[in-house]
PDB file of N, CA, C and O in Angstrom:
ATOM      1  N   UNK A   1      87.672 152.882  22.215  1.00  0.00           N
ATOM      2  CA  UNK A   1      86.537 153.666  23.095  1.00  0.00           C
ATOM      3  C   UNK A   1      85.465 152.012  22.419  1.00  0.00           C
ATOM      4  O   UNK A   1      85.146 151.057  23.127  1.00  0.00           O
ATOM      5  N   UNK A   2      85.117 152.201  20.771  1.00  0.00           N
ATOM      6  CA  UNK A   2      84.225 151.494  20.257  1.00  0.00           C
ATOM      7  C   UNK A   2      84.296 150.079  20.776  1.00  0.00           C
ATOM      8  O   UNK A   2      83.361 149.282  20.716  1.00  0.00           O
ATOM      9  N   UNK A   3      85.711 149.790  21.388  1.00  0.00           N
ATOM     10  CA  UNK A   3      86.064 148.153  22.390  1.00  0.00           C
ATOM     11  C   UNK A   3      85.226 147.899  23.563  1.00  0.00           C
ATOM     12  O   UNK A   3      84.949 146.757  23.929  1.00  0.00           O
ATOM     13  N   UNK A   4      84.706 149.265  24.326  1.00  0.00           N
ATOM     14  CA  UNK A   4      84.333 149.151  25.617  1.00  0.00           C
ATOM     15  C   UNK A   4      82.632 149.380  25.673  1.00  0.00           C
ATOM     16  O   UNK A   4      81.906 149.399  26.668  1.00  0.00           O
ATOM     17  N   UNK A   5      82.332 149.520  24.464  1.00  0.00           N
ATOM     18  CA  UNK A   5      80.628 149.952  24.189  1.00  0.00           C
ATOM     19  C   UNK A   5      80.508 148.719  23.220  1.00  0.00           C
ATOM     20  O   UNK A   5      80.759 147.889  24.095  1.00  0.00           O
ATOM     21  N   UNK A   6      80.312 147.920  22.048  1.00  0.00           N
ATOM     22  CA  UNK A   6      80.094 147.155  21.578  1.00  0.00           C
ATOM     23  C   UNK A   6      79.233 146.087  22.110  1.00  0.00           C
ATOM     24  O   UNK A   6      79.414 145.969  23.322  1.00  0.00           O
ATOM     25  N   UNK A   7      78.422 145.325  21.672  1.00  0.00           N
ATOM     26  CA  UNK A   7      77.610 144.153  22.297  1.00  0.00           C
ATOM     27  C   UNK A   7      78.172 143.118  21.604  1.00  0.00           C
ATOM     28  O   UNK A   7      78.446 143.166  20.404  1.00  0.00           O
ATOM     29  N   UNK A   8      78.448 141.674  22.719  1.00  0.00           N
ATOM     30  CA  UNK A   8      79.306 140.699  21.834  1.00  0.00           C
ATOM     31  C   UNK A   8      78.870 139.348  22.435  1.00  0.00           C
ATOM     32  O   UNK A   8      79.509 138.315  22.633  1.00  0.00           O
ATOM     33  N   UNK A   9      78.101 139.544  22.572  1.00  0.00           N
ATOM     34  CA  UNK A   9      77.290 138.820  22.964  1.00  0.00           C
ATOM     35  C   UNK A   9      76.583 138.149  24.206  1.00  0.00           C
ATOM     36  O   UNK A   9      76.546 139.032  25.063  1.00  0.00           O
ATOM     37  N   UNK A  10      76.148 137.283  24.581  1.00  0.00           N
ATOM     38  CA  UNK A  10      75.358 136.622  25.701  1.00  0.00           C
ATOM     39  C   UNK A  10      75.516 137.402  26.984  1.00  0.00           C
ATOM     40  O   UNK A  10      75.989 137.020  28.054  1.00  0.00           O
ATOM     41  N   UNK A  11      74.891 138.878  26.564  1.00  0.00           N
ATOM     42  CA  UNK A  11      74.225 139.856  27.754  1.00  0.00           C
ATOM     43  C   UNK A  11      76.003 140.982  27.878  1.00  0.00           C
ATOM     44  O   UNK A  11      75.918 141.885  28.710  1.00  0.00           O
ATOM     45  N   UNK A  12      76.941 140.917  27.369  1.00  0.00           N
ATOM     46  CA  UNK A  12      77.802 141.103  27.591  1.00  0.00           C
ATOM     47  C   UNK A  12      78.820 142.780  26.212  1.00  0.00           C
ATOM     48  O   UNK A  12      79.378 142.901  25.122  1.00  0.00           O
ATOM     49  N   UNK A  13      78.552 143.280  26.965  1.00  0.00           N
ATOM     50  CA  UNK A  13      78.902 144.594  26.357  1.00  0.00           C
ATOM     51  C   UNK A  13      79.823 145.505  26.984  1.00  0.00           C
ATOM     52  O   UNK A  13      79.604 146.235  27.950  1.00  0.00           O
ATOM     53  N   UNK A  14      81.334 145.313  26.030  1.00  0.00           N
ATOM     54  CA  UNK A  14      82.350 146.322  25.745  1.00  0.00           C
ATOM     55  C   UNK A  14      83.413 145.191  26.242  1.00  0.00           C
ATOM     56  O   UNK A  14      82.942 144.581  27.202  1.00  0.00           O
ATOM     57  N   UNK A  15      84.301 144.877  25.986  1.00  0.00           N
ATOM     58  CA  UNK A  15      85.398 144.223  26.004  1.00  0.00           C
ATOM     59  C   UNK A  15      85.988 144.024  27.319  1.00  0.00           C
ATOM     60  O   UNK A  15      86.238 142.830  27.483  1.00  0.00           O
ATOM     61  N   UNK A  16      86.252 144.625  28.151  1.00  0.00           N
ATOM     62  CA  UNK A  16      85.355 144.271  29.665  1.00  0.00           C
ATOM     63  C   UNK A  16      85.131 142.903  30.567  1.00  0.00           C
ATOM     64  O   UNK A  16      85.681 142.174  31.392  1.00  0.00           O
ATOM     65  N   UNK A  17      83.525 143.151  29.556  1.00  0.00           N
ATOM     66  CA  UNK A  17      82.738 142.496  30.180  1.00  0.00           C
ATOM     67  C   UNK A  17      82.211 141.092  29.359  1.00  0.00           C
ATOM     68  O   UNK A  17      81.134 140.508  29.480  1.00  0.00           O
ATOM     69  N   UNK A  18      83.165 140.828  28.636  1.00  0.00           N
ATOM     70  CA  UNK A  18      82.792 140.335  27.772  1.00  0.00           C
ATOM     71  C   UNK A  18      84.033 139.922  28.185  1.00  0.00           C
ATOM     72  O   UNK A  18      83.543 139.792  29.307  1.00  0.00           O
ATOM     73  N   UNK A  19      85.108 139.612  28.336  1.00  0.00           N
ATOM     74  CA  UNK A  19      86.042 139.298  29.082  1.00  0.00           C
ATOM     75  C   UNK A  19      85.917 138.085  30.770  1.00  0.00           C
ATOM     76  O   UNK A  19      86.490 137.041  31.079  1.00  0.00           O
ATOM     77  N   UNK A  20      84.918 138.922  31.430  1.00  0.00           N
ATOM     78  CA  UNK A  20      84.466 138.231  32.574  1.00  0.00           C
ATOM     79  C   UNK A  20      83.244 137.114  31.687  1.00  0.00           C
ATOM     80  O   UNK A  20      83.153 135.935  32.027  1.00  0.00           O
ATOM     81  N   UNK A  21      82.830 137.394  31.144  1.00  0.00           N
ATOM     82  CA  UNK A  21      81.123 136.263  31.060  1.00  0.00           C
ATOM     83  C   UNK A  21      81.951 135.222  30.732  1.00  0.00           C
ATOM     84  O   UNK A  21      81.861 134.125  31.285  1.00  0.00           O
ATOM     85  N   UNK A  22      82.959 135.544  29.654  1.00  0.00           N
ATOM     86  CA  UNK A  22      82.728 134.064  28.729  1.00  0.00           C
ATOM     87  C   UNK A  22      84.837 134.003  29.268  1.00  0.00           C
ATOM     88  O   UNK A  22      85.481 133.201  28.591  1.00  0.00           O
ATOM     89  N   UNK A  23      85.179 134.339  29.727  1.00  0.00           N
ATOM     90  CA  UNK A  23      86.601 134.121  30.451  1.00  0.00           C
ATOM     91  C   UNK A  23      87.081 134.143  32.055  1.00  0.00           C
ATOM     92  O   UNK A  23      88.190 134.018  32.574  1.00  0.00           O
ATOM     93  N   UNK A  24      86.056 134.307  32.474  1.00  0.00           N
ATOM     94  CA  UNK A  24      86.285 134.580  33.855  1.00  0.00           C
ATOM     95  C   UNK A  24      87.250 135.696  34.465  1.00  0.00           C
ATOM     96  O   UNK A  24      87.524 135.773  35.662  1.00  0.00           O
ATOM     97  N   UNK A  25      87.883 136.832  33.142  1.00  0.00           N
ATOM     98  CA  UNK A  25      89.006 137.525  34.051  1.00  0.00           C
ATOM     99  C   UNK A  25      88.719 138.465  32.352  1.00  0.00           C
ATOM    100  O   UNK A  25      88.166 138.301  31.264  1.00  0.00           O
ATOM    101  N   UNK A  26      89.603 139.555  33.177  1.00  0.00           N
ATOM    102  CA  UNK A  26      89.845 141.113  33.084  1.00  0.00           C
ATOM    103  C   UNK A  26      90.875 141.255  31.709  1.00  0.00           C
ATOM    104  O   UNK A  26      92.058 140.914  31.705  1.00  0.00           O
ATOM    105  N   UNK A  27      90.392 141.636  30.955  1.00  0.00           N
ATOM    106  CA  UNK A  27      91.088 141.733  28.905  1.00  0.00           C
ATOM    107  C   UNK A  27      92.943 141.731  29.581  1.00  0.00           C
ATOM    108  O   UNK A  27      93.877 141.261  28.931  1.00  0.00           O
ATOM    109  N   UNK A  28      93.053 142.226  30.666  1.00  0.00           N
ATOM    110  CA  UNK A  28      94.641 142.129  30.603  1.00  0.00           C
ATOM    111  C   UNK A  28      94.608 140.487  30.954  1.00  0.00           C
ATOM    112  O   UNK A  28      95.692 139.941  30.752  1.00  0.00           O
ATOM    113  N   UNK A  29      93.977 139.972  31.245  1.00  0.00           N
ATOM    114  CA  UNK A  29      94.801 138.133  31.426  1.00  0.00           C
ATOM    115  C   UNK A  29      94.483 137.836  30.523  1.00  0.00           C
ATOM    116  O   UNK A  29      94.941 136.744  30.188  1.00  0.00           O
ATOM    117  N   UNK A  30      93.377 138.627  29.344  1.00  0.00           N
ATOM    118  CA  UNK A  30      93.482 137.299  28.499  1.00  0.00           C
ATOM    119  C   UNK A  30      94.540 136.523  27.768  1.00  0.00           C
ATOM    120  O   UNK A  30      95.598 137.058  27.435  1.00  0.00           O
ATOM    121  N   UNK A  31      94.203 135.003  27.463  1.00  0.00           N
ATOM    122  CA  UNK A  31      95.234 134.156  26.572  1.00  0.00           C
ATOM    123  C   UNK A  31      95.314 134.900  24.851  1.00  0.00           C
ATOM    124  O   UNK A  31      94.408 135.729  24.755  1.00  0.00           O
ATOM    125  N   UNK A  32      95.928 134.825  23.886  1.00  0.00           N
ATOM    126  CA  UNK A  32      95.800 135.416  22.780  1.00  0.00           C
ATOM    127  C   UNK A  32      94.880 134.653  22.159  1.00  0.00           C
ATOM    128  O   UNK A  32      94.302 135.309  21.293  1.00  0.00           O
ATOM    129  N   UNK A  33      94.516 133.578  22.237  1.00  0.00           N
ATOM    130  CA  UNK A  33      93.593 132.821  21.703  1.00  0.00           C
ATOM    131  C   UNK A  33      92.457 132.899  22.531  1.00  0.00           C
ATOM    132  O   UNK A  33      91.593 132.047  22.324  1.00  0.00           O
ATOM    133  N   UNK A  34      92.232 133.836  23.541  1.00  0.00           N
ATOM    134  CA  UNK A  34      91.331 134.108  23.972  1.00  0.00           C
ATOM    135  C   UNK A  34      90.906 135.422  23.838  1.00  0.00           C
ATOM    136  O   UNK A  34      89.735 135.563  24.191  1.00  0.00           O
ATOM    137  N   UNK A  35      91.626 136.754  23.326  1.00  0.00           N
ATOM    138  CA  UNK A  35      91.284 137.664  22.735  1.00  0.00           C
ATOM    139  C   UNK A  35      91.031 137.006  21.572  1.00  0.00           C
ATOM    140  O   UNK A  35      89.840 137.257  21.391  1.00  0.00           O
ATOM    141  N   UNK A  36      91.505 136.113  20.391  1.00  0.00           N
ATOM    142  CA  UNK A  36      91.146 135.646  18.768  1.00  0.00           C
ATOM    143  C   UNK A  36      89.470 135.237  19.221  1.00  0.00           C
ATOM    144  O   UNK A  36      88.616 135.179  18.336  1.00  0.00           O
ATOM    145  N   UNK A  37      89.277 135.091  20.011  1.00  0.00           N
ATOM    146  CA  UNK A  37      87.656 135.399  19.876  1.00  0.00           C
ATOM    147  C   UNK A  37      87.456 135.887  20.222  1.00  0.00           C
ATOM    148  O   UNK A  37      87.290 136.818  19.434  1.00  0.00           O
ATOM    149  N   UNK A  38      87.142 136.282  21.511  1.00  0.00           N
ATOM    150  CA  UNK A  38      86.617 137.921  21.734  1.00  0.00           C
ATOM    151  C   UNK A  38      86.440 138.136  20.411  1.00  0.00           C
ATOM    152  O   UNK A  38      85.706 137.452  19.698  1.00  0.00           O
ATOM    153  N   UNK A  39      86.945 138.858  20.133  1.00  0.00           N
ATOM    154  CA  UNK A  39      87.747 139.933  18.494  1.00  0.00           C
ATOM    155  C   UNK A  39      87.018 138.927  18.151  1.00  0.00           C
ATOM    156  O   UNK A  39      87.539 138.019  18.798  1.00  0.00           O
ATOM    157  N   UNK A  40      85.586 138.165  17.179  1.00  0.00           N
ATOM    158  CA  UNK A  40      85.478 137.480  15.983  1.00  0.00           C
ATOM    159  C   UNK A  40      84.474 137.490  16.608  1.00  0.00           C
ATOM    160  O   UNK A  40      83.943 136.411  16.346  1.00  0.00           O
ATOM    161  N   UNK A  41      83.688 138.173  17.467  1.00  0.00           N
ATOM    162  CA  UNK A  41      82.025 137.544  18.206  1.00  0.00           C
ATOM    163  C   UNK A  41      81.190 138.785  17.721  1.00  0.00           C
ATOM    164  O   UNK A  41      80.041 138.604  17.317  1.00  0.00           O
ATOM    165  N   UNK A  42      81.869 140.318  17.760  1.00  0.00           N
ATOM    166  CA  UNK A  42      81.639 140.841  16.759  1.00  0.00           C
ATOM    167  C   UNK A  42      80.804 140.657  15.669  1.00  0.00           C
ATOM    168  O   UNK A  42      79.638 140.534  16.045  1.00  0.00           O
ATOM    169  N   UNK A  43      80.874 140.621  15.040  1.00  0.00           N
ATOM    170  CA  UNK A  43      80.617 140.730  13.490  1.00  0.00           C
ATOM    171  C   UNK A  43      79.073 139.957  13.847  1.00  0.00           C
ATOM    172  O   UNK A  43      78.166 140.430  13.162  1.00  0.00           O
ATOM    173  N   UNK A  44      78.666 138.917  14.748  1.00  0.00           N
ATOM    174  CA  UNK A  44      77.498 138.329  14.156  1.00  0.00           C
ATOM    175  C   UNK A  44      77.864 137.419  15.698  1.00  0.00           C
ATOM    176  O   UNK A  44      78.302 136.273  15.807  1.00  0.00           O
ATOM    177  N   UNK A  45      77.403 138.675  17.063  1.00  0.00           N
ATOM    178  CA  UNK A  45      77.645 138.077  18.411  1.00  0.00           C
ATOM    179  C   UNK A  45      76.281 137.673  18.908  1.00  0.00           C
ATOM    180  O   UNK A  45      76.651 137.287  20.017  1.00  0.00           O
ATOM    181  N   UNK A  46      75.201 137.509  18.911  1.00  0.00           N
ATOM    182  CA  UNK A  46      74.214 136.201  18.404  1.00  0.00           C
ATOM    183  C   UNK A  46      74.752 135.595  18.291  1.00  0.00           C
ATOM    184  O   UNK A  46      75.019 134.969  19.317  1.00  0.00           O
ATOM    185  N   UNK A  47      75.429 135.165  17.054  1.00  0.00           N
ATOM    186  CA  UNK A  47      74.912 133.880  16.592  1.00  0.00           C
ATOM    187  C   UNK A  47      76.200 133.362  16.872  1.00  0.00           C
ATOM    188  O   UNK A  47      76.285 132.178  17.197  1.00  0.00           O
ATOM    189  N   UNK A  48      77.148 134.017  16.802  1.00  0.00           N
ATOM    190  CA  UNK A  48      78.844 133.625  17.083  1.00  0.00           C
ATOM    191  C   UNK A  48      79.485 132.928  19.187  1.00  0.00           C
ATOM    192  O   UNK A  48      80.455 132.344  19.668  1.00  0.00           O
ATOM    193  N   UNK A  49      78.286 133.467  19.642  1.00  0.00           N
ATOM    194  CA  UNK A  49      78.706 133.329  21.288  1.00  0.00           C
ATOM    195  C   UNK A  49      79.364 131.502  21.891  1.00  0.00           C
ATOM    196  O   UNK A  49      78.844 130.386  21.874  1.00  0.00           O
ATOM    197  N   UNK A  50      80.185 131.823  22.177  1.00  0.00           N
ATOM    198  CA  UNK A  50      80.183 130.532  22.832  1.00  0.00           C
ATOM    199  C   UNK A  50      79.132 129.744  23.144  1.00  0.00           C
ATOM    200  O   UNK A  50      78.990 128.591  22.738  1.00  0.00           O
ATOM    201  N   UNK A  51      78.321 130.384  23.918  1.00  0.00           N
ATOM    202  CA  UNK A  51      77.297 129.885  24.575  1.00  0.00           C
ATOM    203  C   UNK A  51      76.175 129.478  23.628  1.00  0.00           C
ATOM    204  O   UNK A  51      75.389 128.532  23.577  1.00  0.00           O
ATOM    205  N   UNK A  52      76.381 130.423  22.995  1.00  0.00           N
ATOM    206  CA  UNK A  52      75.058 129.491  22.104  1.00  0.00           C
ATOM    207  C   UNK A  52      75.014 128.681  20.745  1.00  0.00           C
ATOM    208  O   UNK A  52      74.218 127.905  20.217  1.00  0.00           O
ATOM    209  N   UNK A  53      76.619 129.392  20.333  1.00  0.00           N
ATOM    210  CA  UNK A  53      77.300 127.953  19.329  1.00  0.00           C
ATOM    211  C   UNK A  53      78.504 127.759  19.375  1.00  0.00           C
ATOM    212  O   UNK A  53      79.142 128.675  18.856  1.00  0.00           O
ATOM    213  N   UNK A  54      79.143 126.885  19.812  1.00  0.00           N
ATOM    214  CA  UNK A  54      80.922 126.765  20.420  1.00  0.00           C
ATOM    215  C   UNK A  54      81.176 126.631  19.254  1.00  0.00           C
ATOM    216  O   UNK A  54      81.719 127.736  19.261  1.00  0.00           O
ATOM    217  N   UNK A  55      81.326 126.238  18.001  1.00  0.00           N
ATOM    218  CA  UNK A  55      82.036 125.708  16.244  1.00  0.00           C
ATOM    219  C   UNK A  55      81.751 126.971  16.515  1.00  0.00           C
ATOM    220  O   UNK A  55      82.590 127.482  17.258  1.00  0.00           O
ATOM    221  N   UNK A  56      80.395 128.068  16.013  1.00  0.00           N
ATOM    222  CA  UNK A  56      80.420 128.965  15.133  1.00  0.00           C
ATOM    223  C   UNK A  56      82.146 130.031  16.065  1.00  0.00           C
ATOM    224  O   UNK A  56      83.215 130.538  15.724  1.00  0.00           O
ATOM    225  N   UNK A  57      81.604 129.882  16.880  1.00  0.00           N
ATOM    226  CA  UNK A  57      82.584 130.772  17.960  1.00  0.00           C
ATOM    227  C   UNK A  57      84.070 130.339  17.396  1.00  0.00           C
ATOM    228  O   UNK A  57      84.809 131.022  16.687  1.00  0.00           O
ATOM    229  N   UNK A  58      84.286 129.102  17.876  1.00  0.00           N
ATOM    230  CA  UNK A  58      85.786 128.571  16.987  1.00  0.00           C
ATOM    231  C   UNK A  58      86.367 129.023  16.036  1.00  0.00           C
ATOM    232  O   UNK A  58      87.556 129.342  16.050  1.00  0.00           O
ATOM    233  N   UNK A  59      85.272 129.156  14.648  1.00  0.00           N
ATOM    234  CA  UNK A  59      84.749 129.326  13.493  1.00  0.00           C
ATOM    235  C   UNK A  59      85.832 130.376  13.575  1.00  0.00           C
ATOM    236  O   UNK A  59      87.005 130.093  13.334  1.00  0.00           O
ATOM    237  N   UNK A  60      85.270 132.104  14.061  1.00  0.00           N
ATOM    238  CA  UNK A  60      85.105 132.985  13.928  1.00  0.00           C
ATOM    239  C   UNK A  60      86.739 133.350  14.935  1.00  0.00           C
ATOM    240  O   UNK A  60      87.145 134.511  14.985  1.00  0.00           O
ATOM    241  N   UNK A  61      87.319 132.486  15.478  1.00  0.00           N
ATOM    242  CA  UNK A  61      88.576 132.484  15.942  1.00  0.00           C
ATOM    243  C   UNK A  61      89.730 132.474  15.500  1.00  0.00           C
ATOM    244  O   UNK A  61      90.715 133.197  15.644  1.00  0.00           O
ATOM    245  N   UNK A  62      89.412 131.228  14.730  1.00  0.00           N
ATOM    246  CA  UNK A  62      89.841 130.479  12.788  1.00  0.00           C
ATOM    247  C   UNK A  62      90.621 131.594  11.992  1.00  0.00           C
ATOM    248  O   UNK A  62      91.830 131.639  11.765  1.00  0.00           O
ATOM    249  N   UNK A  63      89.501 132.602  11.573  1.00  0.00           N
ATOM    250  CA  UNK A  63      89.060 133.519  10.570  1.00  0.00           C
ATOM    251  C   UNK A  63      90.332 134.687  11.716  1.00  0.00           C
ATOM    252  O   UNK A  63      91.527 134.500  11.488  1.00  0.00           O
ATOM    253  N   UNK A  64      90.053 135.510  12.561  1.00  0.00           N
ATOM    254  CA  UNK A  64      91.059 136.341  13.058  1.00  0.00           C
ATOM    255  C   UNK A  64      92.106 135.432  13.574  1.00  0.00           C
ATOM    256  O   UNK A  64      92.650 136.282  14.279  1.00  0.00           O
ATOM    257  N   UNK A  65      92.896 134.245  13.796  1.00  0.00           N
ATOM    258  CA  UNK A  65      94.281 133.948  13.635  1.00  0.00           C
ATOM    259  C   UNK A  65      94.413 134.094  12.546  1.00  0.00           C
ATOM    260  O   UNK A  65      95.152 135.008  12.183  1.00  0.00           O
ATOM    261  N   UNK A  66      93.793 133.306  11.620  1.00  0.00           N
ATOM    262  CA  UNK A  66      94.033 133.283   9.799  1.00  0.00           C
ATOM    263  C   UNK A  66      94.623 134.801   9.645  1.00  0.00           C
ATOM    264  O   UNK A  66      95.527 134.958   8.824  1.00  0.00           O
ATOM    265  N   UNK A  67      94.315 135.545  10.139  1.00  0.00           N
ATOM    266  CA  UNK A  67      94.505 137.518   9.830  1.00  0.00           C
ATOM    267  C   UNK A  67      95.129 137.474  10.147  1.00  0.00           C
ATOM    268  O   UNK A  67      96.151 137.245   9.501  1.00  0.00           O
ATOM    269  N   UNK A  68      95.125 137.640  11.361  1.00  0.00           N
ATOM    270  CA  UNK A  68      96.599 137.374  12.529  1.00  0.00           C
ATOM    271  C   UNK A  68      98.275 136.952  11.876  1.00  0.00           C
ATOM    272  O   UNK A  68      99.255 137.677  12.047  1.00  0.00           O
ATOM    273  N   UNK A  69      98.298 135.446  11.012  1.00  0.00           N
ATOM    274  CA  UNK A  69      99.250 134.989  10.479  1.00  0.00           C
ATOM    275  C   UNK A  69      99.673 136.091   8.991  1.00  0.00           C
ATOM    276  O   UNK A  69     100.779 136.603   8.815  1.00  0.00           O
ATOM    277  N   UNK A  70      98.552 136.232   8.135  1.00  0.00           N
ATOM    278  CA  UNK A  70      98.254 136.495   7.547  1.00  0.00           C
ATOM    279  C   UNK A  70      99.611 138.314   7.183  1.00  0.00           C
ATOM    280  O   UNK A  70     100.490 138.578   6.363  1.00  0.00           O
ATOM    281  N   UNK A  71      99.151 138.830   8.030  1.00  0.00           N
ATOM    282  CA  UNK A  71      99.561 139.930   8.232  1.00  0.00           C
ATOM    283  C   UNK A  71     100.726 140.148   8.742  1.00  0.00           C
ATOM    284  O   UNK A  71     101.306 141.227   8.626  1.00  0.00           O
ATOM    285  N   UNK A  72     101.301 138.904   9.511  1.00  0.00           N
ATOM    286  CA  UNK A  72     102.527 138.662  10.159  1.00  0.00           C
ATOM    287  C   UNK A  72     102.838 139.060  11.953  1.00  0.00           C
ATOM    288  O   UNK A  72     103.678 139.392  12.789  1.00  0.00           O
ATOM    289  N   UNK A  73     101.896 138.828  11.782  1.00  0.00           N
ATOM    290  CA  UNK A  73     101.538 139.416  13.763  1.00  0.00           C
ATOM    291  C   UNK A  73     101.827 137.860  14.136  1.00  0.00           C
ATOM    292  O   UNK A  73     102.595 137.571  15.054  1.00  0.00           O
ATOM    293  N   UNK A  74     101.349 137.162  13.582  1.00  0.00           N
ATOM    294  CA  UNK A  74     101.666 135.828  14.695  1.00  0.00           C
ATOM    295  C   UNK A  74     102.261 134.713  12.442  1.00  0.00           C
ATOM    296  O   UNK A  74     101.989 134.878  11.253  1.00  0.00           O
ATOM    297  N   UNK A  75     103.353 133.481  13.570  1.00  0.00           N
ATOM    298  CA  UNK A  75     103.354 132.388  12.702  1.00  0.00           C
ATOM    299  C   UNK A  75     102.860 131.714  12.435  1.00  0.00           C
ATOM    300  O   UNK A  75     102.251 131.389  13.454  1.00  0.00           O
ATOM    301  N   UNK A  76     102.370 130.664  11.149  1.00  0.00           N
ATOM    302  CA  UNK A  76     101.293 130.180  11.036  1.00  0.00           C
ATOM    303  C   UNK A  76     101.497 129.148  11.766  1.00  0.00           C
ATOM    304  O   UNK A  76     100.383 128.903  12.229  1.00  0.00           O
ATOM    305  N   UNK A  77     102.351 128.249  12.234  1.00  0.00           N
ATOM    306  CA  UNK A  77     102.850 127.363  13.251  1.00  0.00           C
ATOM    307  C   UNK A  77     102.145 127.801  14.168  1.00  0.00           C
ATOM    308  O   UNK A  77     101.162 127.107  14.429  1.00  0.00           O
ATOM    309  N   UNK A  78     102.306 128.804  14.819  1.00  0.00           N
ATOM    310  CA  UNK A  78     100.970 129.497  16.045  1.00  0.00           C
ATOM    311  C   UNK A  78      99.627 129.447  16.588  1.00  0.00           C
ATOM    312  O   UNK A  78      99.034 129.093  17.607  1.00  0.00           O
ATOM    313  N   UNK A  79      99.275 130.292  14.707  1.00  0.00           N
ATOM    314  CA  UNK A  79      97.980 129.871  14.386  1.00  0.00           C
ATOM    315  C   UNK A  79      98.013 128.551  14.629  1.00  0.00           C
ATOM    316  O   UNK A  79      97.741 128.243  15.790  1.00  0.00           O
ATOM    317  N   UNK A  80      98.205 127.880  14.056  1.00  0.00           N
ATOM    318  CA  UNK A  80      97.222 126.825  14.388  1.00  0.00           C
ATOM    319  C   UNK A  80      97.643 125.742  15.686  1.00  0.00           C
ATOM    320  O   UNK A  80      96.925 124.755  15.847  1.00  0.00           O
ATOM    321  N   UNK A  81      98.388 125.880  16.259  1.00  0.00           N
ATOM    322  CA  UNK A  81      98.526 125.433  18.113  1.00  0.00           C
ATOM    323  C   UNK A  81      97.556 126.440  18.245  1.00  0.00           C
ATOM    324  O   UNK A  81      96.878 126.156  19.233  1.00  0.00           O
ATOM    325  N   UNK A  82      97.162 127.487  17.720  1.00  0.00           N
ATOM    326  CA  UNK A  82      95.678 128.225  19.470  1.00  0.00           C
ATOM    327  C   UNK A  82      95.067 128.837  18.589  1.00  0.00           C
ATOM    328  O   UNK A  82      94.799 130.033  18.476  1.00  0.00           O
ATOM    329  N   UNK A  83      94.640 127.114  17.344  1.00  0.00           N
ATOM    330  CA  UNK A  83      92.868 127.273  16.692  1.00  0.00           C
ATOM    331  C   UNK A  83      92.752 126.161  18.069  1.00  0.00           C
ATOM    332  O   UNK A  83      91.924 126.533  18.900  1.00  0.00           O
ATOM    333  N   UNK A  84      93.376 125.037  18.354  1.00  0.00           N
ATOM    334  CA  UNK A  84      93.567 123.942  18.869  1.00  0.00           C
ATOM    335  C   UNK A  84      93.272 124.467  20.386  1.00  0.00           C
ATOM    336  O   UNK A  84      92.756 123.546  21.020  1.00  0.00           O
ATOM    337  N   UNK A  85      93.424 125.606  21.152  1.00  0.00           N
ATOM    338  CA  UNK A  85      93.026 125.504  22.336  1.00  0.00           C
ATOM    339  C   UNK A  85      92.128 126.126  22.542  1.00  0.00           C
ATOM    340  O   UNK A  85      91.488 126.777  21.717  1.00  0.00           O
ATOM    341  N   UNK A  86      91.877 125.993  24.038  1.00  0.00           N
ATOM    342  CA  UNK A  86      90.738 126.741  24.748  1.00  0.00           C
ATOM    343  C   UNK A  86      89.610 124.645  24.572  1.00  0.00           C
ATOM    344  O   UNK A  86      88.468 124.520  25.013  1.00  0.00           O
TER     345      UNK A  86
END
């Protein structure tokens, strides 16, 4: 329920709307790199929106990917590859 109501920046409320606003597709079609970028936005959505500051959005994406790797959900090599995508 939380992800369906929080603000993701650029006028997008909820993960479904954010997915369409930023990537033009529903959440179930997002790549892991796209999902990681969206997961990083709620921390500071007005500042880290890819439309406002793409570099800041990429930094937040890197934080999420590093956490996924650190906790064993993805490997370090996959995290590095995903950071360079988008």
